[in-house]
ROSE-4610 file (N, C-alpha, C; in Angstrom, 1 decimal, always signed):
// ROSE-4610
residu = [M/M/M/T/T/T/G/G/G/T/T/T/Y/Y/Y/I/I/I/Q/Q/Q/M/M/M/I/I/I/L/L/L/A/A/A/L/L/L/A/A/A/A/A/A/V/V/V/I/I/I/G/G/G/I/I/I/I/I/I/F/F/F/L/L/L/M/M/M/S/S/S/L/L/L/F/F/F/L/L/L/K/K/K/K/K/K/R/R/R/Q/Q/Q/G/G/G/K/K/K/S/S/S/G/G/G/V/V/V/I/I/I/N/N/N/I/I/I/L/L/L/A/A/A/Y/Y/Y/Q/Q/Q/S/S/S/F/F/F/G/G/G/P/P/P/R/R/R/K/K/K/G/G/G/I/I/I/A/A/A/A/A/A/L/L/L/K/K/K/M/M/M/G/G/G/R/R/R/E/E/E/V/V/V/L/L/L/L/L/L/I/I/I/G/G/G/I/I/I/T/T/T/S/S/S/T/T/T/D/D/D/I/I/I/R/R/R/L/L/L/L/L/L/K/K/K/T/T/T/F/F/F/K/K/K/E/E/E/N/N/N/E/E/E/F/F/F/D/D/D/E/E/E/H/H/H/T/T/T/S/S/S/S/S/S/E/E/E/I/I/I/N/N/N/S/S/S/K/K/K/L/L/L/R/R/R/M/M/M/L/L/L/R/R/R/D/D/D/I/I/I/K/K/K/E/E/E/R/R/R/F/F/F/D/D/D/E/E/E/H/H/H/K/K/K]
num = [1/1/1/2/2/2/3/3/3/4/4/4/5/5/5/6/6/6/7/7/7/8/8/8/9/9/9/10/10/10/11/11/11/12/12/12/13/13/13/14/14/14/15/15/15/16/16/16/17/17/17/18/18/18/19/19/19/20/20/20/21/21/21/22/22/22/23/23/23/24/24/24/25/25/25/26/26/26/27/27/27/28/28/28/29/29/29/30/30/30/31/31/31/32/32/32/33/33/33/34/34/34/35/35/35/36/36/36/37/37/37/38/38/38/39/39/39/40/40/40/41/41/41/42/42/42/43/43/43/44/44/44/45/45/45/46/46/46/47/47/47/48/48/48/49/49/49/50/50/50/51/51/51/52/52/52/53/53/53/54/54/54/55/55/55/56/56/56/57/57/57/58/58/58/59/59/59/60/60/60/61/61/61/62/62/62/63/63/63/64/64/64/65/65/65/66/66/66/67/67/67/68/68/68/69/69/69/70/70/70/71/71/71/72/72/72/73/73/73/74/74/74/75/75/75/76/76/76/77/77/77/78/78/78/79/79/79/80/80/80/81/81/81/82/82/82/83/83/83/84/84/84/85/85/85/86/86/86/87/87/87/88/88/88/89/89/89/90/90/90/91/91/91/92/92/92/93/93/93/94/94/94/95/95/95/96/96/96/97/97/97/98/98/98/99/99/99/100/100/100/101/101/101/102/102/102/103/103/103/104/104/104/105/105/105/106/106/106]
x = [-170.5/-169.2/-169.2/-169.4/-169.3/-170.0/-171.3/-172.5/-172.1/-171.1/-170.8/-170.0/-168.8/-168.1/-168.4/-169.6/-170.1/-171.2/-171.3/-172.4/-171.1/-170.2/-168.6/-168.3/-168.2/-167.6/-168.3/-170.0/-171.0/-171.3/-170.9/-171.0/-170.2/-168.5/-167.5/-167.1/-168.0/-168.8/-169.6/-170.3/-171.5/-171.0/-170.0/-169.4/-168.4/-167.6/-166.6/-167.5/-168.2/-169.9/-170.3/-170.7/-171.3/-170.3/-168.9/-168.4/-167.5/-167.5/-167.1/-168.3/-169.8/-170.7/-170.5/-170.4/-170.5/-169.0/-168.0/-166.8/-167.6/-167.8/-168.4/-169.5/-170.4/-171.2/-170.3/-169.6/-169.1/-167.9/-167.7/-166.5/-167.5/-169.0/-169.4/-170.4/-170.2/-170.8/-169.8/-168.5/-167.5/-167.4/-167.6/-167.0/-167.7/-169.4/-170.4/-170.1/-169.7/-169.7/-168.9/-167.7/-166.1/-166.3/-165.4/-165.5/-164.3/-163.1/-161.9/-161.7/-161.4/-161.1/-160.0/-158.9/-157.5/-157.6/-156.7/-157.5/-155.5/-154.5/-153.5/-152.2/-151.5/-150.3/-149.1/-147.6/-146.7/-145.7/-145.1/-144.3/-142.9/-142.2/-140.7/-139.8/-140.1/-139.6/-140.4/-139.9/-140.6/-141.2/-142.6/-143.5/-142.6/-142.6/-142.7/-143.7/-144.2/-144.6/-145.1/-146.0/-147.1/-148.1/-149.4/-150.9/-151.7/-152.9/-153.5/-154.7/-155.5/-157.1/-157.7/-158.9/-160.1/-160.9/-161.5/-162.2/-163.0/-164.8/-165.4/-164.9/-165.2/-164.9/-163.2/-162.6/-160.7/-160.3/-158.9/-157.8/-156.7/-156.2/-155.2/-154.2/-152.7/-151.6/-151.3/-150.6/-150.2/-148.5/-147.4/-146.2/-146.8/-146.1/-145.7/-144.9/-144.5/-143.4/-143.5/-142.4/-143.0/-143.1/-142.9/-143.2/-143.9/-144.4/-145.1/-146.1/-146.9/-148.1/-147.5/-147.9/-147.8/-148.3/-149.7/-150.0/-149.2/-148.9/-147.7/-148.8/-150.2/-150.5/-152.3/-152.9/-154.7/-155.2/-156.2/-156.1/-158.1/-159.0/-160.3/-160.3/-161.6/-162.1/-161.7/-161.9/-161.9/-160.9/-159.9/-158.7/-157.8/-158.2/-157.3/-158.0/-157.2/-157.6/-156.5/-156.4/-155.4/-154.4/-154.2/-152.6/-152.1/-152.8/-152.5/-151.7/-152.9/-152.4/-151.4/-150.6/-149.8/-148.8/-148.5/-147.2/-146.9/-148.5/-147.4/-147.0/-147.5/-147.0/-145.2/-144.9/-143.9/-142.8/-143.1/-142.9/-142.3/-143.1/-143.0/-141.9/-142.1/-140.9/-139.6/-139.3/-138.2/-137.6/-138.5/-138.5/-138.1/-137.9/-138.1/-136.6/-136.2/-135.3/-133.9/-134.1/-133.1/-133.0/-134.2/-133.9/-132.8/-133.3/-132.8/-131.3/-130.6/-129.6/-128.8/-129.4/-129.0/-128.9/-129.2/-129.4/-127.8/-127.7/-126.9/-125.5/-125.2/-124.0/-124.1/-124.6/-124.3/-123.5]
y = [+18.3/+19.0/+18.0/+16.6/+15.9/+15.9/+16.3/+16.8/+18.0/+18.7/+20.2/+19.3/+18.1/+18.3/+17.3/+16.5/+16.0/+16.3/+18.2/+19.2/+19.6/+19.5/+20.2/+19.5/+18.3/+17.0/+17.1/+16.6/+17.0/+17.8/+19.3/+19.6/+20.3/+20.1/+19.8/+19.1/+17.6/+16.9/+17.1/+17.7/+18.2/+19.5/+20.4/+21.0/+20.5/+20.1/+19.2/+18.1/+17.4/+17.3/+17.7/+18.8/+20.1/+19.9/+20.5/+20.8/+20.3/+19.1/+17.9/+17.6/+17.2/+17.2/+18.4/+19.7/+20.6/+20.9/+20.0/+19.9/+18.5/+17.8/+17.1/+17.7/+18.5/+18.9/+19.8/+20.5/+21.7/+20.7/+19.5/+19.3/+18.3/+17.8/+17.3/+18.3/+19.8/+20.5/+21.5/+21.3/+21.4/+20.9/+19.6/+18.5/+18.7/+18.9/+19.0/+20.5/+21.0/+22.7/+23.3/+22.2/+23.0/+23.4/+24.3/+25.1/+24.9/+24.5/+23.5/+22.0/+21.3/+20.0/+19.9/+19.1/+18.4/+17.4/+17.4/+16.1/+15.7/+16.3/+15.9/+16.7/+16.0/+16.5/+16.2/+17.2/+16.1/+16.8/+15.8/+17.3/+17.0/+18.2/+18.3/+18.7/+18.4/+18.5/+19.7/+20.1/+20.7/+22.2/+21.7/+23.4/+23.4/+22.7/+22.8/+21.6/+22.2/+21.3/+21.7/+20.4/+21.0/+20.5/+21.2/+21.0/+20.9/+20.2/+19.4/+20.2/+21.2/+22.0/+22.0/+21.4/+21.4/+23.0/+23.6/+24.7/+24.9/+24.5/+24.9/+24.2/+24.1/+23.6/+23.8/+24.2/+24.2/+24.0/+23.0/+22.2/+23.4/+23.7/+24.5/+23.8/+23.8/+23.3/+24.3/+24.2/+25.0/+25.1/+26.0/+25.1/+26.1/+25.7/+25.9/+26.2/+26.9/+26.7/+27.7/+27.9/+28.3/+29.7/+30.7/+31.9/+32.1/+31.4/+31.7/+31.0/+30.7/+30.3/+30.9/+30.0/+30.3/+29.7/+30.1/+29.3/+28.8/+28.1/+27.4/+27.1/+26.4/+26.3/+26.5/+26.2/+26.1/+25.2/+24.3/+23.4/+23.5/+23.5/+23.2/+22.4/+21.5/+20.1/+19.0/+19.0/+18.8/+18.3/+19.1/+19.0/+18.0/+18.4/+17.2/+15.6/+15.3/+13.5/+12.6/+11.3/+10.8/+11.2/+11.4/+11.7/+12.7/+13.6/+14.7/+14.4/+14.2/+13.3/+12.4/+12.0/+11.2/+12.0/+12.5/+13.4/+14.3/+14.8/+16.0/+15.1/+13.9/+12.8/+12.1/+12.3/+11.6/+12.9/+14.5/+15.7/+15.9/+15.5/+15.1/+14.4/+13.1/+12.0/+13.0/+13.7/+13.6/+15.0/+15.5/+16.8/+16.4/+15.0/+14.1/+13.9/+13.0/+12.9/+13.6/+15.0/+15.9/+16.3/+16.7/+17.0/+16.1/+14.8/+13.4/+13.6/+13.5/+14.0/+15.4/+16.3/+17.6/+17.3/+16.9/+16.3/+15.7/+14.7/+13.8/+14.5/+15.4/+16.4/+17.6/+17.5/+18.9/+18.1]
z = [-203.8/-204.5/-205.6/-205.4/-206.7/-207.7/-207.8/-208.4/-208.9/-208.6/-209.7/-210.0/-210.0/-211.2/-211.9/-211.7/-213.0/-213.6/-213.4/-213.9/-215.1/-214.4/-215.5/-216.2/-216.0/-216.8/-217.8/-217.9/-218.7/-219.6/-219.3/-219.6/-220.7/-220.3/-221.2/-222.3/-222.1/-223.1/-223.6/-223.5/-224.3/-225.5/-224.8/-225.8/-226.6/-226.5/-227.7/-228.6/-227.7/-228.9/-229.9/-229.5/-230.3/-231.4/-231.0/-231.8/-232.7/-232.5/-233.3/-235.1/-234.0/-235.0/-235.7/-236.0/-236.7/-237.2/-237.2/-237.6/-238.9/-238.3/-239.7/-240.6/-240.1/-241.0/-242.1/-241.3/-242.3/-243.5/-243.0/-244.2/-245.4/-244.6/-245.5/-247.0/-245.8/-246.6/-247.6/-247.2/-248.1/-249.1/-249.0/-250.5/-251.4/-250.9/-252.1/-252.7/-252.4/-252.9/-252.9/-253.4/-253.5/-254.8/-255.0/-256.3/-257.2/-256.4/-256.6/-256.3/-257.4/-257.2/-257.3/-256.2/-256.2/-257.6/-258.2/-259.6/-259.2/-259.2/-258.9/-258.0/-257.7/-256.4/-256.5/-257.2/-256.7/-256.2/-255.3/-254.6/-254.8/-254.7/-254.9/-253.7/-252.6/-251.6/-250.4/-249.7/-248.3/-249.2/-249.3/-249.8/-251.3/-252.0/-253.1/-254.1/-255.5/-255.7/-257.2/-257.6/-258.7/-258.9/-258.8/-258.6/-260.1/-260.1/-261.3/-260.9/-260.7/-259.7/-260.9/-260.9/-261.7/-261.3/-262.1/-262.1/-263.0/-262.3/-263.4/-264.7/-265.6/-266.8/-267.2/-266.8/-266.9/-265.9/-266.4/-265.2/-265.8/-264.2/-263.8/-263.2/-264.7/-263.7/-263.2/-261.7/-261.1/-260.2/-260.5/-259.1/-258.3/-257.3/-256.1/-255.4/-254.8/-254.0/-252.2/-251.9/-250.2/-250.3/-251.2/-251.4/-252.7/-253.4/-255.2/-255.2/-255.9/-256.9/-258.2/-259.0/-260.6/-261.3/-262.2/-263.1/-264.4/-264.3/-265.1/-266.9/-267.2/-268.2/-267.3/-268.4/-268.3/-269.5/-269.3/-270.1/-270.3/-271.2/-271.2/-270.4/-270.3/-269.3/-270.8/-271.8/-272.8/-273.3/-273.1/-273.7/-273.1/-271.5/-270.7/-270.3/-271.3/-271.1/-271.1/-270.9/-270.5/-271.5/-272.4/-273.1/-272.3/-272.3/-271.9/-270.5/-269.4/-267.9/-267.9/-269.2/-269.2/-269.7/-270.5/-270.8/-269.3/-268.9/-267.4/-266.5/-266.3/-265.7/-265.8/-267.3/-267.7/-268.0/-267.6/-267.7/-266.4/-265.0/-263.5/-263.5/-263.8/-263.8/-263.6/-265.4/-266.0/-264.6/-264.4/-263.4/-262.4/-261.5/-260.3/-260.6/-261.7/-261.7/-261.8/-262.5/-262.7/-260.9/-260.3/-259.1/-258.1/-258.1/-257.3/-258.0/-259.3/-259.7/-259.3/-259.2/-258.4/-257.0/-256.5/-254.8/-254.6/-255.4/-255.2/-255.4/-256.2/-256.5/-255.6/-255.0/-253.5/-252.7]
């Protein structure tokens, strides 16, 4: 009877180990062959935000809500430099400030 329990525990441990190893393998594989890279994400509340995604040689600025995803702007890879990034960050800060003021007046 005890031998059966030991076999069952060993079999369960083996299955869990295989699942864990497969998840590690798939995470590594997904990271190397990913077509989309997330450059930045700014949340504006639950399920709301703006993301900068790199796809190939383009950078996409995307607005995300709980019901919709919209393309806000597309940049070529060489157009998206430090100046553009700082400009986007300043506009995001401005939007965040407007949202905070709006939330205070509710």
